[in-house]
C-alpha positions as CSV (number, residue, x, y, z in Angstrom):
1,X,-111.6,123.7,-65.0
2,X,-108.4,123.5,-63.5
3,X,-105.3,126.3,-63.6
4,X,-103.6,124.4,-65.7
5,X,-106.4,122.5,-68.5
6,X,-107.0,126.6,-68.4
7,X,-103.7,127.6,-69.6
8,X,-103.1,125.2,-72.1
9,X,-106.9,126.0,-73.5
10,X,-105.3,129.6,-74.0
11,X,-101.4,128.0,-74.9
12,X,-103.8,126.4,-77.6
13,X,-106.3,129.2,-78.8
14,X,-102.9,131.3,-79.2
15,X,-101.0,128.8,-81.2
16,X,-104.4,128.8,-83.6
17,X,-103.7,132.6,-83.4
18,X,-100.4,132.7,-84.9
19,X,-101.2,129.3,-87.1
20,X,-104.7,131.9,-88.4
21,X,-102.3,134.9,-88.7
22,X,-99.5,133.1,-90.5
23,X,-101.5,132.0,-92.4
24,X,-102.9,135.1,-92.9
25,X,-99.5,136.6,-94.1
26,X,-99.1,134.2,-96.4
27,X,-101.9,134.6,-97.7
28,X,-101.2,138.7,-97.9
29,X,-97.6,138.4,-100.1
30,X,-99.0,136.3,-102.5
31,X,-101.5,138.9,-103.2
32,X,-99.0,141.5,-103.1
33,X,-96.8,139.1,-105.2
34,X,-99.9,138.8,-107.9
35,X,-100.7,142.1,-108.3
36,X,-96.8,142.8,-108.4
37,X,-97.3,140.4,-111.3
38,X,-100.3,142.0,-112.6
39,X,-98.7,145.8,-112.6
40,X,-95.5,144.7,-114.9
41,X,-98.4,143.0,-117.5
42,X,-100.1,146.3,-116.8
43,X,-97.3,148.4,-117.6
44,X,-95.5,145.9,-120.1
45,X,-98.8,146.1,-122.4
46,X,-99.6,149.9,-121.6
47,X,-96.0,150.1,-123.8
48,X,-97.1,147.4,-126.3
49,X,-100.9,149.3,-126.9
50,X,-98.4,152.6,-127.4
51,X,-96.1,150.6,-129.8
52,X,-98.6,149.7,-131.9
53,X,-101.0,153.2,-131.8
54,X,-96.7,154.7,-133.3
55,X,-96.7,151.6,-136.0
56,X,-100.4,152.5,-136.4
57,X,-99.5,156.7,-137.2
58,X,-96.4,155.5,-139.3
59,X,-99.0,153.1,-141.6
60,X,-101.5,155.8,-142.0
61,X,-98.7,158.0,-143.6
62,X,-97.4,155.5,-146.0
63,X,-101.0,154.8,-146.9
64,X,-101.3,159.3,-147.7
65,X,-97.6,158.1,-149.3
66,X,-98.5,155.1,-151.3
67,X,-102.4,156.9,-151.9
68,X,-100.9,160.6,-153.5
69,X,-98.0,158.4,-155.2
70,X,-101.7,156.4,-156.7
71,X,-102.9,159.2,-157.9
72,X,-99.7,160.8,-159.8
73,X,-100.1,157.3,-161.3
74,X,-103.7,157.5,-162.2
75,X,-102.8,161.1,-163.8
76,X,-100.3,160.0,-165.2
77,X,-102.4,157.2,-167.1
78,X,-104.9,158.8,-167.9
79,X,-101.6,161.2,-169.9
80,X,-101.1,157.9,-171.6
81,X,-104.1,156.6,-172.8
82,X,-105.0,160.5,-174.3
83,X,-101.6,160.5,-175.9
84,X,-101.9,157.0,-177.0
85,X,-105.9,157.8,-178.6
86,X,-103.9,160.7,-180.3
87,X,-101.8,158.8,-182.0
88,X,-103.5,156.2,-182.7
89,X,-105.5,158.6,-184.7
90,X,-103.1,160.0,-187.2
91,X,-102.6,156.3,-187.3
92,X,-105.3,156.7,-189.2
93,X,-106.0,159.1,-190.6
94,X,-102.5,158.2,-192.2
95,X,-103.1,154.9,-193.0
96,X,-106.4,156.2,-194.5
97,X,-103.8,158.7,-196.8
98,X,-101.9,156.1,-197.2
99,X,-104.8,153.9,-198.7
100,X,-106.1,156.7,-200.6
101,X,-102.4,157.4,-202.8
102,X,-102.7,153.1,-203.2
103,X,-106.4,152.9,-204.3
104,X,-105.3,156.1,-207.5
105,X,-102.3,153.6,-208.1
106,X,-103.7,151.0,-209.0
107,X,-106.7,152.3,-210.7
């Protein structure tokens, strides 16, 4: 092998090494972009999860308020039912009295 052949061979190896380094740098740059994209996605996801947690807390709070209101409505309903039963009983008693009077008058 002559000196020219050796120089050509070294030049070819240098070109190959430069191409390989260039390809590696492009790969690193692409991976860096991918990592940055993933990082932004994780940050957005973390914000969305935080917002969802806040919404869930608000919903739970609203549900507790609604449960208290439902308990109040049930208590009111039971009281109304009791009052209606009392009125029904009173109406039956009055009706019985009136029917007995009318029965007495017919005889």
